[in-house]
C-alpha positions as CSV (number, residue, x, y, z in Angstrom):
1,M,106.5,134.2,119.0
2,S,103.4,131.9,119.9
3,S,103.9,128.3,119.1
4,S,101.1,128.4,116.2
5,D,103.4,131.1,114.9
6,A,106.3,129.0,115.2
7,D,105.0,126.0,113.3
8,L,103.8,128.4,110.7
9,A,107.3,129.8,110.3
10,C,108.8,126.3,110.2
11,C,106.4,125.1,107.4
12,A,106.9,128.5,105.3
13,S,110.8,127.8,105.5
14,Q,110.3,124.3,104.2
15,D,108.9,125.6,101.2
16,D,110.9,123.4,99.0
17,A,110.4,120.2,100.6
18,P,107.9,117.6,99.5
19,L,104.5,118.1,100.6
20,L,104.5,114.5,102.1
21,R,107.2,115.8,104.4
22,R,104.9,118.6,105.8
23,V,102.2,116.4,106.4
24,V,102.0,115.2,110.2
25,A,102.5,111.4,109.9
26,P,99.5,109.8,111.9
27,S,100.7,107.9,115.1
28,R,100.8,104.0,115.5
29,S,97.2,103.8,117.2
30,Q,95.7,106.1,114.2
31,W,97.5,103.7,111.9
32,E,95.7,100.9,113.7
33,W,92.4,102.5,113.5
34,I,92.6,103.3,109.9
35,T,93.7,99.6,109.2
36,S,90.7,98.4,111.4
37,I,88.1,100.6,109.5
38,C,89.5,99.7,106.1
39,C,89.6,96.1,106.9
40,A,85.9,96.5,108.2
41,L,84.7,98.5,105.1
42,S,86.6,96.4,102.4
43,Y,84.9,93.4,103.6
44,A,81.6,95.1,104.1
45,C,81.9,96.0,100.6
46,T,82.0,92.1,99.2
47,Y,78.5,91.7,100.1
48,F,77.5,94.4,97.5
49,W,78.8,92.2,94.8
50,R,78.1,88.9,96.0
51,Y,74.4,89.4,96.5
52,P,73.6,91.0,92.6
53,A,73.5,87.7,91.3
54,F,70.3,86.8,93.6
55,V,68.2,89.9,92.0
56,L,69.0,89.7,88.3
57,P,65.9,90.4,86.1
58,P,63.7,87.2,85.8
59,D,64.2,86.7,82.2
60,V,67.8,86.3,83.2
61,L,67.4,84.1,86.4
62,D,64.7,82.0,85.1
63,V,66.3,80.4,82.4
64,P,66.5,76.5,82.4
65,V,70.2,75.3,82.8
66,R,70.1,71.7,83.3
67,G,68.0,68.8,84.7
68,G,65.3,71.1,85.4
69,F,67.1,73.8,87.1
70,T,66.9,77.3,86.6
71,L,69.8,79.8,86.8
72,R,68.5,80.8,90.3
73,S,68.9,77.6,91.5
74,C,71.9,76.9,90.1
75,I,73.3,80.3,91.4
76,S,72.0,79.3,94.6
77,F,73.8,75.8,94.9
78,A,77.4,77.5,93.4
79,F,77.1,80.0,96.1
80,I,76.6,77.7,98.9
81,G,79.1,75.0,97.3
82,G,81.7,77.9,97.0
83,F,81.7,78.8,100.1
84,A,81.6,75.4,101.8
85,A,84.3,73.8,99.4
86,A,86.5,76.6,100.5
87,K,86.6,76.2,104.3
88,L,89.3,73.7,104.7
89,P,91.7,75.2,102.0
90,A,91.0,78.8,103.6
91,A,91.8,77.5,106.9
92,H,95.1,76.0,105.6
93,F,96.1,79.3,103.7
94,A,95.4,81.7,106.7
95,S,97.7,79.6,108.9
96,S,100.4,79.4,106.1
97,R,103.9,81.1,106.2
98,L,102.7,82.6,102.8
99,F,100.2,84.4,104.2
100,F,101.6,85.5,107.0
101,R,104.7,87.1,105.0
102,H,102.2,88.8,102.4
103,R,99.2,89.4,104.3
104,R,98.1,92.7,102.8
105,T,98.9,91.8,99.4
106,L,97.2,88.8,99.6
107,L,94.2,89.8,101.2
108,L,93.6,92.8,98.6
109,S,94.4,90.2,96.1
110,L,91.4,87.9,97.3
111,I,88.8,91.0,97.5
112,T,89.8,92.0,94.1
113,S,89.9,88.9,92.3
114,S,86.5,87.7,94.2
115,M,85.0,90.8,93.1
116,L,86.3,90.7,89.2
117,I,85.4,87.5,88.7
118,E,81.8,87.6,89.9
119,G,81.2,91.1,87.8
120,A,83.0,89.6,85.0
121,G,81.3,86.3,85.0
122,L,77.4,87.6,85.8
123,A,78.0,89.7,82.4
124,A,78.5,86.5,80.6
125,P,76.0,85.5,78.3
126,H,76.0,81.5,78.9
127,P,74.4,80.6,82.1
128,A,77.2,78.3,82.9
129,A,79.8,81.1,83.0
130,K,77.5,82.8,85.4
131,V,77.4,80.0,87.6
132,G,81.1,79.3,87.5
133,A,81.7,83.0,88.3
134,V,79.6,82.5,91.6
135,F,81.2,79.4,92.5
136,A,84.8,81.0,92.2
137,S,83.8,84.2,94.0
138,A,82.4,82.3,96.5
139,F,85.0,80.0,97.2
140,L,87.4,83.1,97.1
141,S,85.2,85.2,99.5
142,S,85.0,82.4,101.5
143,F,88.8,82.9,102.6
144,L,88.4,86.7,103.5
145,W,86.9,86.6,106.7
146,G,89.4,84.4,108.3
147,C,92.5,86.2,106.3
148,M,91.1,89.4,107.6
149,L,90.9,88.4,111.3
150,T,94.2,86.9,110.8
151,Y,95.4,90.5,109.8
152,L,94.0,91.9,112.2
153,E,95.0,89.5,115.4
154,G,98.1,89.9,117.8
155,R,97.3,93.5,117.9
156,V,96.6,95.2,121.2
157,T,93.1,96.4,120.2
158,T,92.2,93.2,118.3
159,E,88.8,92.8,120.1
160,R,88.0,96.6,119.1
161,H,88.8,95.8,115.6
162,V,87.0,92.6,115.2
163,A,84.0,94.4,116.9
164,L,83.9,97.0,114.4
165,A,84.5,94.2,111.2
166,T,81.4,92.6,112.7
167,L,79.2,95.6,113.3
168,C,79.9,96.5,109.5
169,L,79.3,93.0,108.3
170,I,76.2,92.6,110.0
171,Y,74.5,96.0,108.3
172,A,76.5,95.7,105.3
173,G,74.4,92.2,104.5
174,N,70.8,93.9,105.2
175,A,72.1,96.9,103.3
176,S,73.2,95.2,100.3
177,R,69.9,93.6,100.0
178,G,68.0,96.4,100.7
179,A,69.8,98.5,98.2
180,L,69.7,95.8,95.3
181,V,66.2,95.2,96.0
182,S,65.2,98.9,95.6
183,S,67.3,99.4,92.9
184,S,65.7,96.2,91.2
185,S,62.2,97.7,91.9
186,S,62.8,101.3,91.0
187,S,64.2,100.2,87.5
188,S,61.3,97.9,86.9
189,S,58.7,100.6,87.5
């Protein structure tokens, strides 16, 4: 009996075993790469909910808000202000015991919260809600890169993981802007 026949016979005799027990579990190094790819792609996806605020239709963005500022300029200020205001709290949070104990859960919560806040806020009818949502989402998004690096650090292959994440973020920024511009130009024609 060949080894492949023995493997098939082994699996055939375990028909009553749950499917998950019969699936070969990934090795530790495979899990490292799965983690790295998931982190890189999830961070890259953040660009696809950050930038839609800047390509909303002119009838939405050119609405006067206050003091002669349009919604477009207020969203820009909120975006920059959210990232700037979060730098020190993000550094403190990423180095805290709380984050080290619950890194994966907190990182996923930050990503999800940032996405939901911006998505719901941009759908709100009032310009102040849109500006507030962009600020809050940018504030939370400011935590992501440092927290992701903290999550990946200390591994044997940290440099490779960070290189992959950096590669993804470089292309994600351009891809998200390109996708949004092409979708807004195709919908206007």
